N, C-alpha and C positions, 0 to 999 in steps of 0.2 A: 552573381559569381559564387561558386561553391566555396564554403569555408574550409580551411585546411584541416587535416588530421594532425594533431600536435602530440609529440612524444617527448617526455622529459628524459634527459640523458645525464649520466654522471660518470661514465666509464666503467661501472660495475658490470659483471657478467649478466646480472638480471636486466640492466638497462639495455644491454646489447641484444638480449632476447626480445625486449620490447621494441627495439628498432626494427628487427627482422619481421616481427608480427605486424607492426604498424605499416611497414613498406608493402607487405602483401595485402593488407587491408586497403591501403590507399590505391593500389593497383586494381583491386576488385571493384572499388566504388568510384574510380575515376577522379580521385581527389589529389590535390597537392599535399606534400608532407612537409611539416615544419618541425625542426629539431630545436629544442631550447635547453640551455645549460645555465643554471643559476650560480652566480659567482659573486662573493662579497669581498673580493680582494681589494677593490677600490676603497671600500669603507675602512678596511683595516690598515691598508698600506698608505692611504692618502695619495694625493697627486704627486707625480714625479716632476722635478725641475725639467724644463724644456730641453736643457742641454744634457740630461742624464741618458746614458746608454744602457743602464741596467734595467732589467725587466723583472718584476716580482715573479717568483716561482709559480704562484697560483695563477697569474695571468697566462704564463706560458702553458701550464697544464690545462687550463680551460680551453685555450685555443687549440691545443693538440687533441683534446677529447672531442670537441665539437667537430673538428675537421676529420678525425678518424671515423666518427659515427656517420658523418655526411658521405664520406667515401664508401663506407660499408653499405649504406642505403643505395647509393647510385650503382654500385656493382651488383647489388641484388636485383635491381630493376631500373635500367637506364631510362625507361620511358616515363617514369614518374618524376614530376617536378619537385625538387628538394631545395628547401631553404634552411638556414641555420642562424641561431642567435645566441650570443653570450649576454645574459642580462644581469644587471647589478642588484640582486635582491636574493632573499632566501628562496629555497625551492618551492615551498608551499605558496608563497605570495606570487611567484612567477607563474606557476601553473594555474592558480585560481584566476589571475588576471587574464591569462591566455584563454581560459575557458569561455570568455564572453565573445571571442572571435574564432571559435573552433567548432568543427562538427562533432568532435569527441577528443578527449584526452587519453593518452596511453602512457602507462607507467610500468616499470618492473615491480616485482613483489618486494624487493629489498634493495636498499641503496648501498653505496660504497662504504658509508660510515656506520651502518647499522650494527647493532650488537649481535654477535654470533648466536644462533639459535632462535632468533626472533622469527615468528611465523609470517609477519607482515611488517614492512617498514612503516614508520610513523608518517612519512610524507605521503605514501600511497593511501594510507587509511584516512588521513585528514582531507586529502583531495577528494577521495571518493565520498566522504561525508558532506563536503561543502560545495563542490563544483556545480556550476550552473548548467553544465552540459553532461552528456554521458561520459563515464570514466571506465576505461578498460584496464584492469590489472592483469598483466601477462604472467601467468604462473602455470604450474602443472608439468606433465611429461612432454617430451619432444613430439610424440605423435599427436597429442592433443593440441599443442601449439601450432603444428604444421597443418592441422585440419584433416587428419587422416581418417576420421570416423564418419564424416559426412552427416553430422547431426548438430543442430543448435537446440539447446534446452532453454525453456522460459518458465519461470515460476508464475503461476496465475493465482492472485489473491482476489480481493474485491475489485470489481471492474472500475470503480472510481479511483482506485489507487494504482492500477497497473496498466492503464491504456497506453502511456508513453513507452513503457517497457515492451508491451506487445507490438507496437508499431516498429520499434527498434529491432526486435527479434525477427519479425516477418521480413523486414528489409534485409537483415543479415542472411537469413535463409535463402531469400530470393537471389541475392548477389552471389552467394556461394553455390547455388543450384543444389541445395541439400534439403533434407527433411527437417521439420521443426517438431520437437517433442514438447508438448505443453503439459505441465505437471501441476496438479492442484492437490494439496494435502487435506485430509479431513480427520476429525477425531470425535469420538463419542463424548457427549457431555459428562463431566465428572460426577454429576448427581444421578446419572442413569444406571440403575441397578435392576437386573432381571434375574429371576431364579431359574428359568427354563433355558437350556441351550438352544432350543428351537426359536424361542422368542428373541434370544440374544442374536441369533443369526439373522432373523427378520429385521431387527433393529439396525444391525450393521449394514444390511443390504439397503435399507432406507436411507441411511446416511451416505452411503457410497453413491446411490442413484441421485441424491440431491447434489452432491459434489460434482457428479458428471454433468448434470443439467446446468449448474452454475458455470462449469467450464465451457460447455457448448455456447452458452449465452455470451460469455466474455469474449469468445473467439469469433463470434459471428461477423462483426464488421471488418475485422482484419482479414479474415478468410475471404470475404467478398472482394476486398481490395487487392488481394494477392492470390488469385485462383490457382496459379501454377505451383504454389508451395504445398508440398505434401505434409499434412498435419497428423500427428499421432497424439492422441489424448491419453492421459494417465491420471486417474484419481487414486491416491495412495493414502492408506490409513497411517497416521503417525505424524510426528512433527514435520513442518515444511522444510526446515533446514536439513534434516536427515534425508528426506526424499530427494532434495536437490543435490546434496553431496553424493548420494549414491548414483544419481543420474550423471554427475560430472565425470565419472570414471571413463565413460566411453563417449564423451562429447567434445566438440571442437570449441564450444563457447557456451557459457550459461549466463542467462540474462535475468536480472531481478530489478524491480522498481525500488525507489527510495523516496519517501515523502519529503518535500521541502516546504515547511510551514513558514509563512511570512513573519519575520520578526523573531524567529526561533533560532538560536545559535548553538544549541546543545547537540548531542549525538542524534542524528536523524537517519540512522540505519536500523532496520528491523533485525531480528535475531537471525533470520535466514541469510540476509545480505552479509551480516557480520561474520557468520560462520563460513560462508563461501569465500570471502576475501582471505580468510586465514587458512582454510583447509581444502578448498576445491582442487580437483585434479586436472583442471583445464582453465584457460583464461576466463575471467569474470567481468561482465559488463554491468555497471550500476547506473541505472537510468533515472534521473530525477523526475518526479511527478509533482507539479505545483498544486497546492491546496490552499 
């Protein structure tokens, strides 16, 4: 049985955008959609006497938000099976627990209670860092969120660190029937100094050719498994985060890997993933790679 796509909702405009994106994604992949709302009203209000007719405002609001989001999802696509839950815990704990029984988690970029001006909500960032399954943070312009560009972008680093991200990206491109742009950044070593412009050009070409070769090698297995996906390769000089941020401007989704080291509980996002989550112009998928 296919695991559901899980989207965290809180009634904010950002979470409503996440619901819309997740519903379209569930329809593409043939998955059920599960909406979850984290509420701690039980903890703070305590249990009500059985004869009480009063209902805590937070309970009423939670039920209203989850019902409204479920109705929004069903109106967007009646063919997708939708379920919903109000769960008694904080948002991060709810989503991290749900990750173990999800094909992917989907969140908005900012929550209802986030401080104005924040680039990325703390819940979305923490979940992206720690979740056991892929996490998609829905952000960017409307055209990007709606998939108007027909392009998925994937960042390609060392093959041992990005195989899960590559599989995810190819699967997305295949389901969408769109092209996949694979980007690998390269930089000249800091100690490399050359006096002649011609020698400098030759050195740059050598670095670019090496990056292109590594890119081809990294993509070989995934291309073999997804022969119908059109792949466009790009070896770019400069920082990886800048190359991927530039590519996100005309992409429907950008995919990056994140290492999950056993027993390591600190920040487990590379600079590229962190920059994309805060600044990308399209939705961002962070795919965990166990090492």
